C-alpha positions in Angstrom: -9.1 -5.0 -3.8 -8.3 -4.1 -7.3 -5.2 -3.8 -9.5 -4.2 -1.9 -12.7 -1.3 -2.6 -15.0 0.3 0.3 -16.8 3.4 1.0 -19.0 5.7 3.6 -17.5 8.7 4.1 -19.8 10.4 0.8 -20.2 8.7 -0.7 -17.2 5.4 -2.3 -16.4 3.9 -1.1 -13.1 1.2 -3.1 -11.2 -0.7 -0.8 -8.8 -2.9 -2.5 -6.2 -5.6 -0.7 -4.3 -6.0 -2.3 -0.9 -6.7 -1.3 2.7 -4.7 -4.0 4.3 -1.4 -5.8 3.7 -1.5 -8.3 0.9 0.8 -10.5 -1.1 0.9 -10.6 -4.9 1.6 -13.6 -7.1 3.0 -12.6 -10.5 3.6 -14.9 -13.4 6.4 -13.9 -15.8 7.9 -16.3 -18.4 5.9 -19.2 -17.0 7.3 -18.7 -13.5 5.4 -17.6 -10.4 6.9 -15.1 -8.0 5.2 -14.1 -4.8 5.9 -10.6 -3.4 5.3 -9.5 0.1 4.7 -5.9 1.5 8.0 -5.5 3.3 11.4 -4.1 2.7 13.2 -5.9 -0.1 15.4 -8.7 1.2 16.0 -12.3 0.7 12.8 -13.1 2.7 10.6 -10.7 0.7 10.2 -13.2 -2.1 10.5 -16.9 -2.7 13.1 -16.2 -5.3 16.3 -15.0 -3.6 17.9 -13.8 -6.8 15.2 -11.2 -7.3 14.7 -9.3 -4.1 11.9 -7.0 -4.9 9.0 -6.2 -2.6 5.7 -4.4 -2.8 6.1 -0.7 -2.3 3.5 0.9 -0.1 1.5 3.8 -1.7 -1.2 6.1 -0.4 -3.9 3.8 -1.6 -2.2 0.4 -1.5 0.9 -1.0 -3.1 2.9 -1.1 -6.3 5.6 -3.1 -8.0 7.4 -2.7 -11.3 8.9 -5.1 -13.8 10.9 -4.9 -17.0 8.4 -6.9 -18.8 4.6 -7.3 -18.7 3.3 -10.1 -16.4 1.3 -12.9 -17.9 -0.9 -13.1 -14.8 -1.3 -11.2 -11.5 -3.1 -12.6 -8.4 -3.8 -10.8 -5.2 -3.3 -13.1 -2.1 -4.7 -12.1 1.2 
């Protein structure tokens, strides 16, 4: 598993290459958020006010943010 962070317009996109489902811990503004690979809903993150989830891609998953994460961790 590997990930790359890139700037796309005004967003920061994290692309994860993975062959199986994973979760991703992202640290922004000193807070950790954990994202799961399922449809966005109140149970797709520990933070109900921000219901983003990982989006499945051909080679893994991706998620975008309006600011650059301080740290990204892949959880499996």
